[in-house]
C-alpha positions in Angstrom: 0.4 52.3 -29.5 -2.0 49.5 -30.2 -3.0 47.3 -27.2 -2.3 43.8 -27.0 -5.9 42.9 -27.1 -6.3 45.1 -30.2 -3.5 43.2 -31.9 -5.3 39.9 -31.0 -8.6 41.1 -32.5 -7.1 42.4 -35.6 -5.5 39.1 -36.2 -8.6 37.1 -35.6 -10.8 39.4 -37.9 -8.9 38.3 -41.1 -10.5 35.6 -43.3 -13.0 34.4 -40.7 -14.4 32.1 -43.2 -11.2 30.0 -43.1 -11.0 29.1 -39.5 -7.9 27.3 -38.1 -6.3 26.7 -34.7 -6.1 30.4 -33.6 -9.0 31.9 -35.7 -6.7 34.0 -37.8 -5.3 34.4 -41.3 -2.0 32.7 -42.1 -1.8 34.3 -45.6 0.0 37.3 -46.8 3.7 38.4 -47.0 4.2 41.2 -44.3 7.4 42.3 -42.5 7.6 41.5 -38.8 9.9 41.4 -35.9 10.0 38.0 -34.1 8.7 37.9 -30.5 11.3 37.7 -27.6 11.2 37.6 -23.9 12.2 40.9 -22.2 13.6 39.6 -18.8 14.6 42.9 -17.4 18.2 41.5 -16.9 16.9 38.5 -14.9 15.4 40.9 -12.1 12.2 39.2 -11.0 11.2 42.2 -8.9 10.3 43.9 -12.2 7.5 42.9 -14.6 8.7 40.8 -17.6 7.0 40.8 -21.0 7.0 39.4 -24.5 7.6 41.9 -27.3 7.1 41.6 -31.0 6.3 43.7 -34.1 3.6 43.1 -36.7 2.6 45.0 -39.9 -0.2 47.5 -39.7 -2.0 47.6 -43.0 -3.8 50.9 -42.4 -0.6 52.8 -41.5 1.9 51.0 -43.6 4.3 50.3 -40.7 5.3 48.0 -38.0 3.5 48.2 -34.7 4.7 46.9 -31.4 2.8 44.4 -29.4 3.3 43.3 -25.7 2.1 40.5 -23.6 3.0 40.9 -19.8 4.0 37.8 -17.9 1.2 36.9 -15.3 2.0 38.1 -11.9 1.5 34.5 -10.5 4.8 33.5 -11.9 7.3 34.6 -9.3 10.6 32.9 -10.2 12.9 33.1 -13.0 12.4 29.5 -13.9 8.6 29.8 -13.8 8.5 32.8 -16.0 10.7 31.4 -18.7 8.7 28.2 -18.6 5.6 30.3 -19.2 7.3 32.4 -21.9 8.7 29.6 -24.0 5.4 28.3 -25.5 4.0 31.9 -25.9 7.0 33.1 -27.9 6.9 29.9 -29.9 3.2 30.4 -30.8 3.5 34.0 -31.7 6.4 33.5 -33.9 4.7 30.7 -35.7 1.8 33.0 -36.4 4.0 35.8 -37.5 5.8 33.6 -39.9 2.4 32.6 -41.3 1.5 36.2 -42.1 -0.2 37.4 -38.9 -0.8 41.1 -39.3 -2.9 44.1 -38.1 -5.7 44.0 -40.7 -7.3 47.0 -42.4 -10.6 48.5 -41.2 -10.8 46.7 -37.8 -11.2 48.3 -34.3 -9.2 47.5 -31.5 -11.5 45.6 -29.1 -10.4 42.9 -26.8 -10.7 39.4 -28.4 -9.8 35.9 -27.7 -7.0 35.6 -30.1 -4.9 33.3 -27.9 -7.4 30.5 -27.5 -5.6 27.2 -27.3 -6.5 23.7 -28.7 -8.6 22.1 -26.1 -7.5 18.5 -25.3 -9.9 15.8 -26.5 -11.0 14.3 -23.1 -10.7 14.8 -19.4 -7.7 12.6 -18.9 -5.7 14.0 -21.8 -6.5 17.5 -20.5 -5.2 16.7 -16.9 -2.1 15.2 -18.5 -1.6 18.2 -20.6 -2.2 20.7 -17.8 0.3 18.9 -15.6 2.9 19.1 -18.4 2.2 22.7 -19.0 2.8 23.6 -15.3 5.6 21.2 -14.6 8.1 24.0 -14.1 5.8 25.5 -11.4 5.7 22.5 -9.3 8.6 20.9 -7.2 9.3 17.3 -8.1 7.4 16.0 -5.1 4.5 18.2 -5.7 4.2 17.1 -9.3 4.4 13.5 -8.2 1.4 14.1 -5.7 -0.7 15.7 -8.5 0.2 12.8 -10.8 -1.0 10.3 -8.1 -4.3 12.3 -8.0 -4.6 12.0 -11.8 -3.8 8.3 -11.7 -6.6 7.7 -9.1 -9.1 9.4 -11.5 -7.8 7.3 -14.3 -8.4 4.2 -12.2 -11.9 5.4 -11.4 -12.7 5.7 -15.2 -11.2 2.2 -15.8 -13.1 0.6 -12.8 -16.4 1.8 -14.2 -15.4 1.4 -17.8 -16.0 5.0 -18.6 -15.1 5.9 -22.1 -13.0 9.0 -23.0 -15.2 12.0 -21.9 -14.9 15.4 -23.6 -14.4 18.3 -21.2 -17.6 19.8 -22.4 -19.5 16.7 -21.2 -18.1 16.4 -17.7 -21.2 15.8 -15.4 -21.7 17.9 -12.4 -21.8 14.8 -10.1 -18.2 13.7 -11.3 -16.6 14.7 -8.0 -19.3 13.0 -5.9 -18.8 9.8 -7.7 -15.1 10.0 -7.6 -15.3 10.6 -3.8 -17.5 7.5 -3.4 -15.0 5.4 -5.5 -12.0 6.5 -3.3 -14.1 5.7 -0.1 -15.5 2.4 -1.1 -13.2 0.8 -3.6 -9.8 2.2 -2.6 -10.6 2.4 1.1 -9.2 5.9 1.4 -9.7 7.8 4.6 -11.4 11.2 4.7 -8.0 13.2 4.7 -6.7 11.3 1.8 -10.0 11.9 -0.2 -10.0 15.5 0.6 -6.4 16.0 -0.4 -7.0 14.2 -3.7 -10.1 16.2 -4.5 -8.2 19.5 -3.7 -5.4 18.4 -6.2 -7.9 17.6 -8.9 -9.8 20.9 -8.3 -6.6 22.8 -8.6 -5.8 21.2 -12.0 -9.4 22.0 -13.2 -8.9 25.5 -12.1 -5.8 25.7 -14.1 -7.8 24.5 -17.2 -10.3 27.1 -16.5 -7.5 29.7 -16.5 -6.7 28.5 -20.0 -10.4 28.6 -21.2 -10.7 24.9 -21.4 -13.5 24.4 -19.0 -16.0 26.5 -17.0 -15.0 27.5 -13.5 -16.2 25.3 -10.6 -17.3 22.5 -12.9 -16.0 19.7 -10.7 -17.8 20.1 -7.2 -17.0 18.0 -4.2 -18.1 18.1 -0.5 -15.3 18.2 2.0 -15.4 15.1 4.3 -15.1 15.4 8.0 -11.5 14.3 9.0 -10.8 12.6 12.3 -7.6 11.1 13.7 -9.2 7.6 13.4 -9.1 7.9 9.7 -5.3 7.3 9.5 -3.3 4.1 10.0 -5.9 2.1 11.8 -5.0 -1.5 13.0 -7.5 -4.1 13.7 -8.6 -4.6 17.3 -7.7 -8.2 18.3 -11.3 -9.3 18.4 -12.0 -7.8 14.9 -8.9 -9.3 13.5 -10.1 -12.7 14.7 -13.5 -12.3 13.2 -12.3 -11.2 9.8 -9.6 -13.8 9.5 -12.0 -16.6 10.2 -14.4 -15.2 7.6 -11.6 -14.9 5.0 -10.5 -18.5 5.6 -14.1 -19.8 5.2 -15.2 -17.5 2.3 -12.3 -15.9 0.4 -9.2 -18.0 0.8 -7.1 -16.1 -1.9 -7.8 -12.8 -0.2 -6.7 -14.5 3.1 -3.4 -15.4 1.6 -3.1 -11.8 0.1 -3.5 -10.3 3.6 -0.8 -12.6 5.0 1.8 -10.8 2.7 0.6 -7.5 4.1 0.4 -8.7 7.7 3.7 -10.6 7.9 5.9 -9.2 5.3 4.5 -5.6 5.1 4.3 -5.9 1.2 2.2 -3.2 -0.2 -1.0 -4.1 -2.4 0.6 -2.4 -5.5 3.8 -4.4 -5.0 1.9 -7.6 -4.5 0.1 -7.2 -7.8 3.4 -7.4 -9.6 4.9 -10.1 -7.4 6.1 -13.3 -9.1 6.9 -16.6 -7.8 10.5 -16.4 -8.8 10.7 -13.3 -6.5 10.1 -15.6 -3.4 13.3 -17.4 -2.1 12.4 -19.8 0.7 16.1 -20.8 1.2 17.2 -17.3 1.8 13.9 -16.4 3.6 13.3 -13.3 1.5 10.7 -11.9 -0.9 12.5 -9.7 -3.5 10.2 -6.8 -4.0 10.9 -5.5 -7.6 12.1 -1.8 -7.7 9.8 -1.0 -10.6 6.8 -1.2 -8.1 8.5 -0.6 -4.8 7.6 2.8 -3.1 11.2 3.8 -3.0 11.9 2.3 -6.5 14.7 0.2 -5.2 15.0 -3.7 -5.2 14.7 -4.8 -1.5 14.1 -8.0 0.2 11.1 -8.4 2.6 12.0 -10.9 5.4 10.0 -14.2 5.6 9.3 -14.7 9.3 8.5 -18.0 10.5 4.7 -17.9 10.5 4.9 -16.4 6.9 7.1 -19.2 5.9 4.4 -21.6 6.9 1.8 -19.8 4.8 4.0 -19.9 1.8 5.1 -23.6 2.0 1.7 -24.8 3.0 -0.6 -22.5 0.8 1.4 -20.7 -1.8 4.1 -23.0 -2.9 1.7 -25.9 -3.6 0.0 -23.7 -6.3 3.2 -22.3 -7.8 3.3 -24.8 -10.6 6.7 -24.5 -12.2 7.5 -21.5 -10.1 6.8 -19.0 -12.8 4.2 -16.3 -13.2 2.4 -13.9 -10.9 1.6 -14.9 -7.4 -1.9 -13.3 -7.8 -3.5 -13.5 -11.1 -6.6 -11.8 -12.6 -9.4 -11.9 -10.1 -7.0 -12.2 -7.2 -6.7 -15.9 -8.1 -3.6 -17.4 -6.3 -1.3 -18.7 -9.0 -3.7 -17.9 -11.7 -3.2 -16.5 -15.3 -3.6 -12.8 -16.2 -2.9 -9.5 -14.4 -4.4 -8.5 -11.1 -6.6 -5.4 -11.5 -5.4 -2.5 -9.2 -8.7 -2.4 -7.3 -9.6 -6.0 -7.1 -8.2 -6.7 -3.7 -9.6 -3.4 -2.2 -13.2 -4.3 -3.5 -13.0 -7.8 -2.2 -11.8 -6.5 1.2 -14.6 -4.0 1.4 -17.2 -6.9 0.8 -15.4 -8.9 3.6 -15.5 -5.9 6.0 -19.3 -5.6 5.3 -19.9 -9.2 5.8 -18.2 -9.3 9.2 -20.1 -6.2 10.4 -17.0 -4.0 10.4 -17.8 -1.5 7.7 -17.7 2.1 8.9 -14.9 1.4 11.4 -12.2 3.1 9.1 -10.6 -0.4 8.5 -8.9 -0.8 5.1 -6.8 -3.2 3.2 -3.8 -1.5 4.6 -5.0 -2.2 8.1 -3.4 -5.6 7.8 0.1 -3.9 7.4 -0.7 -1.6 10.4 -1.9 -4.7 12.5 1.2 -6.6 11.6 3.4 -3.7 12.7 1.5 -3.2 16.0 1.6 -7.0 16.8 5.3 -7.1 15.9 6.1 -4.2 18.2 4.2 -5.5 21.0 5.9 -8.9 20.6 9.2 -7.1 21.3 10.6 -6.5 17.8 12.8 -3.3 18.2 12.4 -0.1 16.1 15.7 -0.8 14.1 14.5 -4.3 13.1 11.1 -2.7 12.1 12.8 -0.2 9.9 14.4 -3.1 8.1 11.1 -5.2 8.0 9.2 -2.1 6.6 12.0 -1.2 4.2 12.4 2.3 5.4 15.2 4.3 4.2 15.4 6.5 7.3 14.7 5.5 10.9 12.9 8.8 11.4 10.2 7.4 9.0 9.7 4.3 11.1 9.5 6.5 14.2 6.8 8.8 12.8 4.9 5.7 11.4 4.9 4.0 14.9 3.8 7.2 16.5 0.8 7.3 14.1 -0.1 3.9 15.4 0.2 5.0 19.0 3.1 2.7 19.8 6.1 4.9 20.9 5.2 5.0 24.5 8.1 4.5 26.9 7.1 1.2 28.7 9.2 2.1 31.7 6.7 4.7 32.5 3.8 2.2 32.7 4.8 0.9 36.1 5.1 4.5 37.6 2.4 6.1 39.7 1.9 9.6 41.1 
């Protein structure tokens, strides 16, 4: 029986002066039997394979070909997801006249080489799509977030579409720098994102799209201080004073995080009509909220003062985005995703607070800490934070070092 590699080579050897997507002839009129998946009755403990028959010109008869399902696909769903495109591709070739040609040997050949996507971002989107069946829904979302970060990196530095063959060796290092300085990601987040991007590139390598190990990154040292850091009171006072004197729009932006716990991405889409001072609520659009639900963020008294004294006077006719292009309060255009992060990084450096793990999100963390210390109970905080489950709030407070039983503090032994 001819090997699968031999079948591939024989197909590629025909009419090499007329190259196409698969490097094979699509001419001729030969008998064949379409490819199909042999799933062994659904028993995943056995190997599954794809089987087809193509015409052998030398022997004048049909020859069987097989392609075994890779061992990494363990489940019924994953195996069928792998087999579908392979069967479709083989049957297309057979219908176009694919056959075992005369006078060729049976050496291994790269018959099944795929079309390589045009650029890095297109390739990442395609590899995610091809492997969707192997990822759980949450896992797929995590990988998609990593790809979106890389897309943001390309947009931030105005990098044009980059073919896979031209990916520079320092892409990983520059992307890491962007996540640290522009996005304000801590070491753990940076490492996780880099690992996700590496896995996707390894999947591309497995399909022959890119050389193995093309994207290199250095793992950052992780510390507990890299997660959910609130400002120390003295540092909060320093940076608030600097913002009021030097970057008033960013100061207003941080008030939304500090008092209403509205996330930066949510703020970028917030419109004046989402703010209802009468009902004391900011309606965060479900399209951009973390849980994809339309929910109100409470307007506590000091936040109401910020809105009435500083935001509402600039609202004009009460339409449009609260923060426009360039973080301009009440200005036109759309706020770029990274504008607030970059401005905040500059503010931290100007105040001598760079390198202390503070990020734009530290305003939200600081607001939660101060609300808790002011006596706001955990159930109320759950509502303020718009957490679906109380356990989520519990974990968040623990990450900030807040869930200490205060009755114990007066004890001694």
